[in-house]
NUMIBA-76462 format. One record per residue (C-alpha): residue number from 1; residue in three letters; x, y, z. Coordinates in pm, whole numbers, m for minus. Layout:
<rs>
{seq:NUM	type:ala	x:X	y:Y	z:Z}
...
</rs>
This chain:
<rs>
{seq:1	type:met	x:m6490	y:m14702	z:10019}
{seq:2	type:lys	x:m6279	y:m14492	z:9786}
{seq:3	type:ala	x:m6438	y:m14635	z:9470}
{seq:4	type:pro	x:m6801	y:m14539	z:9561}
{seq:5	type:val	x:m6692	y:m14184	z:9657}
{seq:6	type:leu	x:m6502	y:m14148	z:9331}
{seq:7	type:leu	x:m6802	y:m14282	z:9138}
{seq:8	type:val	x:m7035	y:m14031	z:9307}
{seq:9	type:leu	x:m6795	y:m13745	z:9232}
{seq:10	type:leu	x:m6765	y:m13848	z:8866}
{seq:11	type:leu	x:m7143	y:m13877	z:8839}
{seq:12	type:ala	x:m7188	y:m13529	z:8990}
{seq:13	type:val	x:m6937	y:m13380	z:8745}
{seq:14	type:ala	x:m7112	y:m13553	z:8451}
{seq:15	type:val	x:m7451	y:m13415	z:8560}
{seq:16	type:ala	x:m7308	y:m13065	z:8598}
{seq:17	type:val	x:m7147	y:m13078	z:8252}
{seq:18	type:ala	x:m7466	y:m13211	z:8093}
{seq:19	type:phe	x:m7670	y:m12938	z:8261}
{seq:20	type:phe	x:m7426	y:m12672	z:8135}
{seq:21	type:ile	x:m7431	y:m12806	z:7776}
{seq:22	type:phe	x:m7802	y:m12869	z:7740}
{seq:23	type:ser	x:m7955	y:m12593	z:7949}
{seq:24	type:lys	x:m8069	y:m12275	z:7777}
{seq:25	type:pro	x:m7791	y:m12016	z:7804}
{seq:26	type:ser	x:m7871	y:m11710	z:8011}
{seq:27	type:tyr	x:m7794	y:m11388	z:7824}
{seq:28	type:pro	x:m7753	y:m11055	z:7998}
{seq:29	type:leu	x:m8030	y:m10884	z:7803}
{seq:30	type:thr	x:m7932	y:m10521	z:7827}
{seq:31	type:glu	x:m7899	y:m10284	z:7534}
{seq:32	type:glu	x:m7533	y:m10215	z:7616}
{seq:33	type:asp	x:m7453	y:m10587	z:7622}
{seq:34	type:ala	x:m7630	y:m10634	z:7289}
{seq:35	type:lys	x:m7431	y:m10347	z:7132}
{seq:36	type:lys	x:m7101	y:m10473	z:7276}
{seq:37	type:tyr	x:m7160	y:m10830	z:7155}
{seq:38	type:phe	x:m7266	y:m10708	z:6808}
{seq:39	type:met	x:m6963	y:m10478	z:6769}
{seq:40	type:glu	x:m6729	y:m10761	z:6872}
{seq:41	type:asp	x:m6895	y:m10990	z:6619}
{seq:42	type:leu	x:m6866	y:m10726	z:6344}
{seq:43	type:ala	x:m6497	y:m10668	z:6420}
{seq:44	type:glu	x:m6434	y:m11041	z:6394}
{seq:45	type:lys	x:m6633	y:m11091	z:6072}
{seq:46	type:tyr	x:m6530	y:m10768	z:5894}
{seq:47	type:pro	x:m6178	y:m10683	z:6017}
{seq:48	type:asp	x:m6090	y:m10492	z:5697}
{seq:49	type:ala	x:m6391	y:m10256	z:5714}
{seq:50	type:asp	x:m6337	y:m9877	z:5723}
{seq:51	type:val	x:m6669	y:m9826	z:5901}
{seq:52	type:arg	x:m6852	y:m10054	z:6145}
{seq:53	type:glu	x:m7136	y:m9876	z:6323}
{seq:54	type:ile	x:m7471	y:m9970	z:6471}
{seq:55	type:val	x:m7740	y:m9760	z:6304}
{seq:56	type:glu	x:m8052	y:m9903	z:6465}
{seq:57	type:ile	x:m8150	y:m10100	z:6774}
{seq:58	type:ile	x:m8505	y:m10208	z:6863}
{seq:59	type:ser	x:m8613	y:m10369	z:7189}
{seq:60	type:leu	x:m8883	y:m10635	z:7139}
{seq:61	type:asn	x:m9073	y:m10912	z:7315}
{seq:62	type:ser	x:m9154	y:m11236	z:7133}
{seq:63	type:ser	x:m9493	y:m11409	z:7147}
{seq:64	type:asp	x:m9371	y:m11632	z:7431}
{seq:65	type:gly	x:m9269	y:m11327	z:7635}
{seq:66	type:ala	x:m8894	y:m11358	z:7579}
{seq:67	type:his	x:m8710	y:m11027	z:7550}
{seq:68	type:phe	x:m8464	y:m10966	z:7264}
{seq:69	type:tyr	x:m8306	y:m10691	z:7053}
{seq:70	type:gln	x:m8297	y:m10643	z:6679}
{seq:71	type:leu	x:m7989	y:m10454	z:6564}
{seq:72	type:lys	x:m7874	y:m10318	z:6229}
{seq:73	type:ala	x:m7522	y:m10207	z:6145}
{seq:74	type:arg	x:m7350	y:m10034	z:5858}
{seq:75	type:val	x:m7030	y:m10198	z:5734}
{seq:76	type:thr	x:m6827	y:m10017	z:5466}
{seq:77	type:arg	x:m6510	y:m10127	z:5292}
{seq:78	type:gly	x:m6303	y:m9899	z:5068}
{seq:79	type:leu	x:m6475	y:m9578	z:5176}
{seq:80	type:his	x:m6202	y:m9362	z:5019}
{seq:81	type:thr	x:m6200	y:m9546	z:4686}
{seq:82	type:pro	x:m6410	y:m9494	z:4370}
{seq:83	type:cys	x:m6615	y:m9806	z:4447}
{seq:84	type:pro	x:m6690	y:m9837	z:4818}
{seq:85	type:glu	x:m6882	y:m10146	z:4924}
{seq:86	type:arg	x:m7157	y:m10102	z:5182}
{seq:87	type:leu	x:m7366	y:m10370	z:5345}
{seq:88	type:asp	x:m7629	y:m10366	z:5616}
{seq:89	type:val	x:m7588	y:m10641	z:5874}
{seq:90	type:his	x:m7892	y:m10747	z:6079}
{seq:91	type:tyr	x:m7861	y:m10928	z:6407}
{seq:92	type:asp	x:m8088	y:m11066	z:6678}
{seq:93	type:tyr	x:m7961	y:m11070	z:7037}
{seq:94	type:pro	x:m7978	y:m11327	z:7173}
{seq:95	type:pro	x:m7946	y:m11516	z:6843}
{seq:96	type:lys	x:m8265	y:m11686	z:6724}
{seq:97	type:asn	x:m8187	y:m12053	z:6668}
{seq:98	type:phe	x:m7825	y:m11947	z:6617}
{seq:99	type:ile	x:m7895	y:m11865	z:6248}
{seq:100	type:ala	x:m7760	y:m11529	z:6139}
{seq:101	type:gln	x:m7942	y:m11328	z:5874}
{seq:102	type:pro	x:m7741	y:m11276	z:5554}
{seq:103	type:pro	x:m7606	y:m10922	z:5502}
{seq:104	type:ala	x:m7788	y:m10694	z:5256}
{seq:105	type:tyr	x:m7559	y:m10526	z:5003}
{seq:106	type:ile	x:m7632	y:m10157	z:4941}
{seq:107	type:thr	x:m7338	y:m10117	z:4699}
{seq:108	type:lys	x:m7128	y:m10392	z:4546}
{seq:109	type:gly	x:m6904	y:m10417	z:4240}
{seq:110	type:cys	x:m6938	y:m10042	z:4179}
{seq:111	type:lys	x:m7317	y:m10085	z:4141}
{seq:112	type:ile	x:m7582	y:m9895	z:4333}
{seq:113	type:cys	x:m7954	y:m9937	z:4399}
{seq:114	type:ile	x:m7921	y:m10315	z:4396}
{seq:115	type:gly	x:m8268	y:m10471	z:4371}
{seq:116	type:val	x:m8440	y:m10134	z:4413}
{seq:117	type:glu	x:m8714	y:m10017	z:4176}
{seq:118	type:lys	x:m8673	y:m9641	z:4238}
{seq:119	type:cys	x:m8318	y:m9531	z:4306}
{seq:120	type:val	x:m8263	y:m9277	z:4583}
{seq:121	type:leu	x:m7906	y:m9186	z:4674}
{seq:122	type:ala	x:m7951	y:m9241	z:5045}
{seq:123	type:phe	x:m7591	y:m9312	z:5146}
{seq:124	type:pro	x:m7246	y:m9158	z:5086}
{seq:125	type:glu	x:m7121	y:m9479	z:4926}
{seq:126	type:glu	x:m7395	y:m9454	z:4661}
{seq:127	type:ala	x:m7318	y:m9087	z:4596}
{seq:128	type:ile	x:m6946	y:m9162	z:4550}
{seq:129	type:ile	x:m7015	y:m9431	z:4290}
{seq:130	type:ala	x:m7277	y:m9221	z:4108}
{seq:131	type:ser	x:m7039	y:m8922	z:4098}
{seq:132	type:his	x:m6816	y:m9093	z:3842}
{seq:133	type:thr	x:m7045	y:m9351	z:3676}
{seq:134	type:tyr	x:m7354	y:m9144	z:3589}
{seq:135	type:ser	x:m7404	y:m8962	z:3263}
{seq:136	type:gly	x:m7232	y:m8623	z:3279}
{seq:137	type:ala	x:m6945	y:m8746	z:3497}
{seq:138	type:glu	x:m6711	y:m8846	z:3215}
{seq:139	type:ser	x:m6447	y:m8586	z:3315}
{seq:140	type:val	x:m6446	y:m8719	z:3672}
{seq:141	type:ala	x:m6417	y:m9080	z:3553}
{seq:142	type:ser	x:m6121	y:m8981	z:3334}
{seq:143	type:phe	x:m5962	y:m8796	z:3627}
{seq:144	type:ile	x:m5992	y:m9109	z:3845}
{seq:145	type:arg	x:m5843	y:m9331	z:3572}
{seq:146	type:gln	x:m5546	y:m9098	z:3527}
{seq:147	type:his	x:m5479	y:m9049	z:3898}
{seq:148	type:ser	x:m5478	y:m9363	z:4110}
{seq:149	type:asp	x:m5449	y:m9153	z:4427}
{seq:150	type:ala	x:m5781	y:m8976	z:4362}
{seq:151	type:lys	x:m5993	y:m8983	z:4675}
{seq:152	type:pro	x:m6361	y:m8896	z:4726}
{seq:153	type:asn	x:m6540	y:m8720	z:5007}
{seq:154	type:ala	x:m6922	y:m8720	z:5015}
{seq:155	type:lys	x:m7140	y:m8482	z:5214}
{seq:156	type:phe	x:m7519	y:m8444	z:5216}
{seq:157	type:met	x:m7664	y:m8092	z:5208}
{seq:158	type:glu	x:m8029	y:m7989	z:5243}
{seq:159	type:ser	x:m7959	y:m7689	z:5020}
{seq:160	type:phe	x:m7668	y:m7580	z:4802}
{seq:161	type:arg	x:m7659	y:m7305	z:4537}
{seq:162	type:gly	x:m8033	y:m7314	z:4482}
{seq:163	type:phe	x:m8054	y:m7695	z:4481}
{seq:164	type:ser	x:m8222	y:m7891	z:4759}
{seq:165	type:asp	x:m8142	y:m8236	z:4899}
{seq:166	type:val	x:m7811	y:m8289	z:4725}
{seq:167	type:trp	x:m7491	y:m8484	z:4768}
{seq:168	type:leu	x:m7163	y:m8300	z:4723}
{seq:169	type:val	x:m6885	y:m8535	z:4622}
{seq:170	type:ser	x:m6540	y:m8381	z:4602}
{seq:171	type:trp	x:m6256	y:m8563	z:4428}
{seq:172	type:ser	x:m5895	y:m8468	z:4493}
{seq:173	type:ser	x:m5554	y:m8599	z:4393}
{seq:174	type:glu	x:m5226	y:m8492	z:4549}
{seq:175	type:ser	x:m5030	y:m8603	z:4241}
{seq:176	type:ser	x:m5231	y:m8382	z:4004}
{seq:177	type:gly	x:m5318	y:m8086	z:4226}
{seq:178	type:lys	x:m5659	y:m8079	z:4057}
{seq:179	type:ser	x:m5995	y:m8150	z:4214}
{seq:180	type:tyr	x:m6360	y:m8182	z:4114}
{seq:181	type:leu	x:m6690	y:m8110	z:4284}
{seq:182	type:val	x:m6990	y:m8316	z:4173}
{seq:183	type:val	x:m7340	y:m8214	z:4283}
{seq:184	type:leu	x:m7597	y:m8495	z:4269}
{seq:185	type:ser	x:m7970	y:m8495	z:4339}
{seq:186	type:lys	x:m8062	y:m8739	z:4613}
{seq:187	type:thr	x:m8413	y:m8808	z:4485}
{seq:188	type:gln	x:m8389	y:m8739	z:4110}
{seq:189	type:asn	x:m8103	y:m8985	z:4070}
{seq:190	type:lys	x:m7891	y:m8761	z:3847}
{seq:191	type:ile	x:m7591	y:m8529	z:3836}
{seq:192	type:leu	x:m7679	y:m8161	z:3866}
{seq:193	type:ser	x:m7333	y:m8014	z:3806}
{seq:194	type:val	x:m6965	y:m8104	z:3771}
{seq:195	type:glu	x:m6707	y:m7836	z:3846}
{seq:196	type:glu	x:m6329	y:m7850	z:3815}
{seq:197	type:leu	x:m6184	y:m7662	z:4109}
{seq:198	type:gln	x:m5871	y:m7454	z:4080}
{seq:199	type:pro	x:m5586	y:m7521	z:4323}
{seq:200	type:ala	x:m5581	y:m7283	z:4618}
</rs>
């Protein structure tokens, strides 16, 4: 009597386990759940990043009526260095076939406008790199080489001293007491001015 009962119990457990393994997982398809899951995944994959932020989320329905979200995040490493690395990470929630899309590098190896025909300085990471690598920035590049503690700060301005749509990249170094301000055109892909600032 005990053996048949045990056999039935074992069979029931096996069916339950098989159902759990092979059934389609049920995802809580809310925008907040998608954001939370994505941020956890980013923290796990890019623990050394200075910036991890979701920049876009789109709610969609597939052709078979299934609901899902497409998310895009900005991940930046070395934001306060001369060569910050930025990548855009795309994600589907729930995952499609469990295959993640490869990240798209915006800046890498101190290079900008990777695979882009017309360069537009759309992001602070690009402006930081351009502020010391473009023609006209030789004094800033020398300043960075001489002072390893030189740190950048990039800010976009719609207008500044008669210029429109510009990036202001300031470079400062505590060890030197000197600083520079580089003004770059967002759309013309060039340096407009470089100014050495006097200590306050």
